[in-house]
N, C-alpha and C positions, 0 to 999 in steps of 0.2 A: 506491501500500499504507499511507506514511504518511496518506493523509487518510483511508483506511479506519480503519488503528487510532484515529484519533481522533476517530472521532467511534464509535467501540463507549466509548470511554474517556469523551466524550461524555456518551451515551447511559448507562450505570449508573453514569454517578457514581463512576465507580476512583481520581478523584482524590481526591477530601473520601471517602471509604472504607478512606484510603491512609492518609489522611490522622488517620482516630477510631482507627484502629490501629492509627500509634502513637503517638498519644496513649495509645490506654490500658494496652501494655505500658509507656512512661516513668513515669506515674503511677502504672503500679503496681509499677515498680521504687521511685520515689520512699513509695508508701508504703508498699505492702512495708513496706521499712527501717523507716519509723515502726512500724507493727501490728506487729511481730516484742519492737519497745526499748518496747511498756509504751504509747504514748505516743495522742498524742490525733489527732484526723486524720489513718487508719493508711487501710490501704489502699482500701476502696471508696465510702471522703471524696475521696484523691485522685483515684482513675480519671472522678468525677460531674461535676468540678469538673473536669479539663483534658477531657472529653464536651465539657461548658458549654461553656468556655472557646471551640472550633475550631471550635461548627457556630454559635456569634453570632461568631464573629469571619466565617470564613467568608458567613455569610447579610451580617453586615456589608456584606458587600468583592464581594455579591450584588447587594446590592436599592440601591446607592448608584447614581442613573444623574444626568447633569446636572449641577448643582452638590451637590446632597446629599453630605452630610461621610459617606467608614466608619467614621469615625474615635472618631464617635456611641456608639456599643457596646459600640465598646472602653473608653468613659469610663467606661459603664455598668459592663462585667466589673470594669471593680477599684471600683467604689463595696459593685456584692452583692459579690465578695472582701472589702471589709473586713469587710462585719459582718458573714460568717462568719466569718470571727475573730475579732474580737469577742465572737461567743459561745465559743471557743474559752479568752479567757482567766479564767483566775481570781483572786480578791482574795481572801485563806484565812490567817487567823493569820496579819496579816506581812505574808504573800513574794507577788509576784505567781507563778500557775500555769499556760502553758500562751505562753507570747508564740512559746516557737522554732515548735508548731503553727501559731500562725494568723502568720508569717514562710512559713513551709512551705506556708501555702496564699493568700498572696496572690505567690508567686514563682513556685508553679503553674501558679497559673493565667495569668501576665504570663508564661513559657515558652510557652506554649499559642497561646496568641498570639499569638506572632510562628512559629511553625506550623499556626495557618490563614495567619495572609499568607500563608505556604511559604517564609519559613525551616528547611528541618527541619534545618543544620547551628547554624545557634545553637539550636535545640531538642533533639538529639542532646544540643548542650558542655554549653550549663548545664547540660541535667537527668545529664550525670556530675558535674557541678562541683554541682550538689545533693545528692547521694546521696555524696562525698566526704564533703561540711558537714556532715550533719545525722550 
């Protein structure tokens, strides 16, 4: 029976689907808090960053065969998210705006890399901390 269930999970990629659902819910919680506060990088942005981070992480683990390094894609996630975060930072009239949005984008991506690497407890705890912090 356990072999059968394992086959069903493998066939339908249920683990990936559940991780994507968790990424949507957790990213949505952080994004909703940002959206309700009228801040940049709201609900949709956070959900999309979460989904992308999980998918890239799962792909890097799945594609790493032999001597391939699965952390190379995670490193590129950091670069891409840094670029998006930099776009949220504005300098106007001597004040810098958007630093918390940029930091939120960075943390959300990092947390979802943990989820993609199957550290779901870390993901849930870190999401709770982020929601309480911002």
